N, C-alpha and C positions, 0 to 999 in steps of 0.2 A: 188274629190269633185265636179268637173265640170260635170262629168258623172252622179253623183247622183242628182245634182240639175236639170239638164236637164231631166233626166228620170222621176223624180217625177212630175215636172211641166208639161211635155208633156202628160204623162198619165192622170193626173188629168184634165187638161184643154180640152183635146180632146176626152177622152173616157168615163169619168164617167157619163155624162149626156145622153148617148145614149138612154136608155129606157124611159126617162121622157116624151117625146112627145107622146108616145103611150098610155098614161093613159087617155087623154082627147082630144076630137076633137075641143075643144073651143079655137081656136087660129086663127090668121089672116095668110093667105097665103103670103109668102114673106120672106125677110131676117130675120135671127134670131141671136141675140147677146147672147153669152154665156160668162159670166164674172166669173172668179175665183179669190179669194182673198188669199194672202199669208202673213204670218208673218215671217220675217227674224230674225234669232237668233242674239243676240248681237255679234258684231265682224265679222259677215259673209257677210256684205253688199258688200265689194269689190269682194269677191268670187262669190257672186250672180250675180252681174252685169258683171263680166268677163265671167261667164258661159253663161249669156244671149247673150252677143255680139258674143261669139265664137261658140255657139251651138244652143241655142234656136231660136235666130233670123234667122240664115241661114235656119233652118228647116221650120220655119213659112213662110219665103219668098218663099221657094220651094213649100210648100203646097199651098200657095196663087197662085203661078205661074201655078200650075196644076189645079186651079179652085175649089179645095176642100173647101177653105174658100175665102171670098171676101175681107176681110181686117182683121187686128188685131191692137189693141191699148194697151198701157201700161200707167197706172196711178200710182202715188205715193201719199201716205197719209201723209200730213205735219202736221196734227192736230190729232194725235192719242188720244183716250179717255182712254187708259190704256195700261199696259205692254203686254197684249195679243191681242191688236187691230191689224188690218191688216196694212202692210207696202206697199205692191205692189198689184195692181189688173191687171190682163191680160184678155182682152176681145177678143174673136174670133167672127167674123161675118160670119155666114154660109149663103149660098145662100137661103136655105130653110130647113125645118125640115127633108126632105128626105136625105139631105147631111149627117146627122148623121149615116145613115145606111150603107154608103159606105166608110167612112173615115178610119175605123180601119185598114184594110189590106193595103190600099194604103199609109197611113201615116207611117205605120210600115216599108214599103219598102223604103220610103224616109229617115227615121231616120236611118235605118240600113246602107244605102248608105253613109250617112253623117259620121257615126262613123266607118265605115269600115266593121263591122260585128255585128251580134246579140250578140255574145259572149262578145264583147267589152263593150256593155251596161250592160250586166248581171254581168260582172266582177266588174264594178264600184260599183254596188249596194252591191254585196257580200263583197267587200273590206270595205265598210262603215258599215257593220254589219246589213244590211237589208236583211231578208230572202227572197229569190226569186229563181226562176228557170224557164227556158224556157218551153213552151209547145212543146214537141217533136213529130215528126212524128213516125209512126210505124218503119220505116227503121232506124231512129236515135236511138230509144229505143233498137232495136235488136243489133245495133253496139256498144252501150254504154258498156264500160268495167264493170260497176257496175252490169249490167244485168248478165254477165257471172260470176262475183264474187259471186253473191247471188244465182246462179243456178236458175235463173228465166226462163231459157229455157233448156229443157232436151231432150235427144234423147230417143226414145221409139220404141220397135219393135211391129209393128201392123200386125195382122194376114193377112189382105188383101192388105196392102199398103207397107209392108216392113218397113224399118227404117225411122221414121219421127221425126220431132222436134216439141215439144209441150210446152205449158206454165207450169212452175213448180209451186209448192205451195208457196204463199207469206208468209205462216206461218213457221217461222224458230224456232227450239227448241235448246236452248243453250247447253242442256245436251245430245243431240243426234247428232252423227256425220252424215255426208252426207250419208254414207253407211247404217246407221240404219234407215233413214227416208223412209217410204213407198212411192214408186214412181210408182203408178199404171197408166197404159195408159188409155186414154179415151175409154170407152166401145163402141162396135158396137151397132147398133140399135137392141134392144131386147135381147142383150147378157145375161143380168142378170134377165130376166123375171122369170125363174124358181126359182131363189134364193129369189127374192123380193116377188113374189106372194106366194111362199111356206111359207114364214114367216107369212103370214096371213091365212094359212090353205088351200090354193088351191093346190090340189094334181096333180100328173102327168097326170091322165086321164082328169081331168077338164081343165088343161092347154092345152092339145092337142085339146079339143073341142073348146076352145077359139081361138086357132090358126086357126082351120078349118073355124070357123065363121067369121074370119077376125077381131076379137076383139083385139088381140095382135099379 
């Protein structure tokens, strides 16, 4: 629960408003407050404040220490107008609008350090039933067991390069075994000219003329 609360709050308060300032130049240069409002489900108040003390506040303190935000404040709503009204508001004071453009990667590094790893945050969301997944690097995708399981990388014999590894087809057919699926290697430049151009009526002689003229 604590991981879920922190992840949702942190992502919403620090990342959702990034593009808003780019829409209009009609603003004053200087500090900018970003305030987000939250409704706490009945019975979750103690868990919310425990998570705030143990996770959200330490991260905000570190982000403030690094100069990415100038300050932060928390307000509670003691006179709600209805069951769906906000209970807690969290305000972040940015030095200026430009700070929105740099906070994403830096804040992610701080939050990962606080939790120990990116996977620790992701696991908390998954355990709570919230669909999510990390944005992986190319190296991580290649090393992922799911990539091998779905045969998304296959070895292919290339005429001029020997045996190479290429991307497999993302389309999988339940009624066809792996051995029945056509796995053609990527063609060389112009390898299928005769086949493709022949299908529209260009004969061998005309193809040779096009080659001499540098057309194909």
